[in-house]
Structures are given as C-alpha cells and as structure tokens.
C-alpha positions in Angstrom: -246.2 44.1 -130.1 -246.3 44.5 -126.3 -249.3 46.8 -126.6 -251.1 43.8 -127.8 -251.8 42.7 -124.6 -254.1 44.1 -122.1 -252.0 43.2 -119.4 -248.9 44.9 -120.1 -251.0 48.3 -121.2 -253.1 48.1 -117.4 -249.7 47.3 -116.1 -247.9 50.4 -117.3 -250.5 52.9 -116.5 -250.4 51.0 -112.8 -246.6 52.3 -113.0 -247.3 55.6 -114.5 -249.8 56.2 -111.5 -247.5 54.8 -108.6 -245.1 57.5 -110.0 -247.4 60.0 -109.8 -248.5 59.3 -106.4 -245.0 58.8 -105.2 -243.9 61.8 -106.4 -245.8 63.5 -103.6 -244.7 61.3 -100.9 -243.6 63.5 -98.1 -238.9 63.9 -98.4 -239.1 61.7 -95.5 -240.4 58.6 -97.7 -239.7 59.5 -100.8 -235.9 57.5 -100.5 -237.8 54.6 -98.8 -241.5 54.1 -99.2 -241.8 55.5 -102.7 -238.2 54.4 -104.2 -239.2 50.6 -103.0 -242.9 50.9 -104.8 -241.9 52.9 -108.3 -239.2 49.7 -108.4 -241.2 47.0 -107.5 -243.9 48.0 -110.0 -241.0 48.8 -112.5 -239.5 45.1 -111.9 -243.5 43.9 -112.5 -243.7 45.5 -116.1 -240.2 43.9 -116.9 -241.6 40.3 -115.8 -244.6 40.9 -118.0 -242.4 42.1 -121.0 -240.1 38.8 -120.4 -243.0 36.6 -120.3 -244.3 38.2 -123.9 -241.2 36.9 -125.3 -239.9 34.3 -123.2 -240.9 30.3 -123.6 -240.9 29.6 -119.7 -244.1 31.7 -118.7 -245.4 30.4 -115.5 -242.1 30.7 -113.3 -241.4 34.4 -114.4 -245.3 35.1 -114.0 -245.3 33.2 -110.3 -242.2 36.1 -109.4 -244.6 38.9 -111.1 -247.5 37.9 -108.8 -245.1 37.8 -105.9 -243.7 41.3 -106.5 -247.5 42.5 -106.8 -247.9 41.2 -103.3 -245.2 43.2 -102.0 -246.6 46.2 -103.6 -249.9 45.6 -102.0 -248.4 45.3 -98.5 -246.2 48.5 -98.9 -249.2 50.4 -100.2 -251.0 49.3 -96.7 -248.2 51.0 -94.7 -248.4 54.3 -96.8 -252.2 54.4 -96.5 -251.7 53.9 -92.5 -249.3 56.7 -92.9 -252.1 58.7 -95.1 -249.5 59.6 -98.0 -251.9 58.7 -99.8 -256.3 59.0 -99.5 -258.4 55.9 -99.7 -259.7 56.4 -103.0 -256.1 56.5 -104.3 -255.8 53.0 -102.0 -258.8 51.6 -103.7 -258.2 52.6 -107.0 -254.9 50.5 -106.8 -255.4 48.0 -105.2 -258.6 47.3 -107.6 -256.0 47.7 -110.4 -253.5 45.2 -109.2 -256.1 42.8 -108.6 -257.2 43.2 -111.8 -253.9 42.9 -113.1 -254.2 39.4 -112.1 -254.2 37.4 -108.3 -252.4 34.5 -109.6 -250.1 33.5 -112.4 -252.9 31.5 -114.0 -254.8 34.5 -114.2 -252.3 36.4 -115.8 -251.4 34.0 -118.3 -254.9 33.9 -119.2 -255.4 37.4 -119.5 -252.2 37.6 -121.9 -253.7 35.4 -124.4 -256.1 37.5 -126.1 -257.3 41.3 -126.5 -260.0 41.4 -123.8 -263.7 42.3 -124.2 -264.0 46.0 -125.3 -266.4 46.8 -122.5 -264.2 45.6 -119.5 -261.3 47.5 -121.7 -263.9 51.0 -121.3 -264.4 50.8 -118.0 -261.1 49.8 -116.8 -259.6 52.5 -114.4 -257.1 53.1 -116.4 -258.7 53.7 -119.2 -260.8 56.4 -117.4 -258.1 57.7 -115.5 -256.5 58.3 -119.2 -259.5 59.7 -120.7 -259.5 62.3 -117.3 -256.4 63.5 -117.9 -257.1 64.3 -121.8 -260.2 66.0 -120.7 -258.0 68.4 -118.7 -256.4 69.7 -121.2 -256.7 73.1 -122.2 -259.4 73.7 -119.8 -259.7 75.6 -117.0 -263.4 75.5 -116.0 -264.8 74.9 -112.5 -266.4 71.9 -113.0 -262.6 70.7 -113.9 -260.8 71.6 -110.8 -263.7 70.3 -108.9 -263.4 66.6 -110.7 -259.7 66.6 -110.3 -260.0 67.9 -106.6 -261.2 64.1 -105.9 -260.3 62.5 -108.8 -260.0 59.6 -108.0 -263.4 59.0 -106.2 -265.0 60.8 -109.4 -263.7 58.3 -111.7 -264.8 55.5 -109.1 -268.4 56.5 -109.2 -268.4 57.0 -112.9 -267.1 53.6 -113.4 -269.9 52.5 -111.4 -272.5 54.5 -113.1 -271.2 53.4 -116.6 -271.0 49.6 -115.5 -274.6 50.0 -113.5 -276.6 51.5 -116.3 -277.5 54.6 -114.2 -274.9 57.1 -116.1 -276.8 60.0 -117.6 -275.3 62.8 -119.2 -275.2 66.1 -118.2 -276.9 69.4 -119.8 -274.6 71.0 -122.4 -273.4 74.7 -122.2 -274.3 76.8 -125.7 -272.6 80.0 -126.6 -272.1 81.8 -129.8 -268.9 82.8 -131.5 -268.2 85.1 -134.6 -265.2 84.4 -135.5 -264.1 83.2 -138.5 -268.2 83.2 -138.9 -270.8 83.0 -136.7 -271.9 79.9 -134.9 -273.0 77.8 -131.8 -270.7 76.4 -129.8 -272.0 73.1 -127.5 -270.0 71.9 -124.7 -270.3 69.3 -122.7 -269.8 68.9 -119.0 -266.6 67.7 -118.1 -267.5 64.5 -116.5 -269.0 63.3 -120.1 -266.0 64.9 -121.8 -264.3 62.0 -119.7 -266.4 59.1 -121.0 -266.0 60.9 -124.4 -262.6 60.3 -124.0 -262.6 57.0 -122.6 -264.8 55.7 -125.7 -262.3 57.1 -128.3 -259.3 55.7 -126.2 -261.2 52.3 -127.1 -262.8 52.7 -130.5 -260.2 54.9 -132.1 -257.7 52.5 -132.7 -259.8 49.9 -134.0 -261.7 52.0 -136.6 -257.9 53.8 -137.3 -256.4 50.2 -138.8 -259.7 49.7 -140.6 -259.2 53.4 -142.7 -255.8 53.9 -143.2 
C-alpha cells in the first residue's frame, strides 16, 4: 500500500541517496553530521508511513515538514564544508522541495498518484534509471556520466522537460554465436532514458498483462 503514495516513494529514494552520500563523508563528520542527517531522513519516512495509516494526518505532516527543514539546514553546513558538491546539494534541495514545503502540499500529493510525466521526469526516477543503466557496463560513456552523475542527470532532466533532448547515434557490431546477427547499442545517456521510461510504464502494463 505504501508504494501507492508518490510521496513515500519519493522520500524513500531521497533517504537512499542521503545514505549513499553521507557514507562518503570524512571520518570526523560521519558520527555527527552524517548520522544526524540520515536519522532525520529516516524519521521523515516514518512520519510519512504514519500519515498513510493514521487518522490525524495534519499533526504528523507538520512534524515531517519540520524535520525536512532541519535536513535543509544541515545540508547547507555540509555544502559549506565541501563534503558534498553543488550538484548534489542542488539535487537534494530540489527533491526535498518536491517532497513538499508544507503539510498542506504533502497531504495533496498523497491523495493520488501523480501525473506520469512528472513521475518520469523526477530526479529519483532518473537516478534509479542511471543506477540500472550502470549494471554490467564498463564503457567510457558510463564512467564519464558517473563522474558528474548529479549534473548529468539534472541536464538530462532539463532536456527532457524542455523538449530539447535528442537521442544519440547507436553503435553497431556483429556477433556470430549462437548465430550471426547485428547488435545495436544505444549511447549510455539514452539507456538512462530507456530505463526511466520502463520504471514508469512497466508497473502499469504488467498489471494489465498478468
């Protein structure tokens, strides 16, 4: 049931992302800033779960919103200390804002599944697609994308939302086993887009086909 609420899915991805970046903090910051940020993020997720099942939503949402403000303040300190990049800070700030700046907006988000285009263009969907596209590849394009992943994902998001995205040229090669055939390989950033589309559409069509 929780996965039916976009705000829960959004905050779960935010928490996973925070766990990733906080794990890379210097040792002297892991047991204060990193732990504090991840613990607050987990608290927000718990508040969201409580809201889904509880009768009195407003009070719980107000607490969740307060916790989000704390994370914003801590992330500003982390940015000033240069523990995260400006791209990482821009992403997480944008996603926290997308999660809801106040209890009223959070409540509205949880009332229904959002527009498919918004879900497709969300950073958490593109970030998940990037992680999937990385599996089993050691190409130069993948490494180059990963080097500035936050910036590349934000750029891809701008192109897709602004209608300026254009697929790149495919690479072709021939294999002979078990039979001879031509293989087409999409550029890495196009594979990210493919996975982003699958993330959104597969759950919908899978339910229809089963």
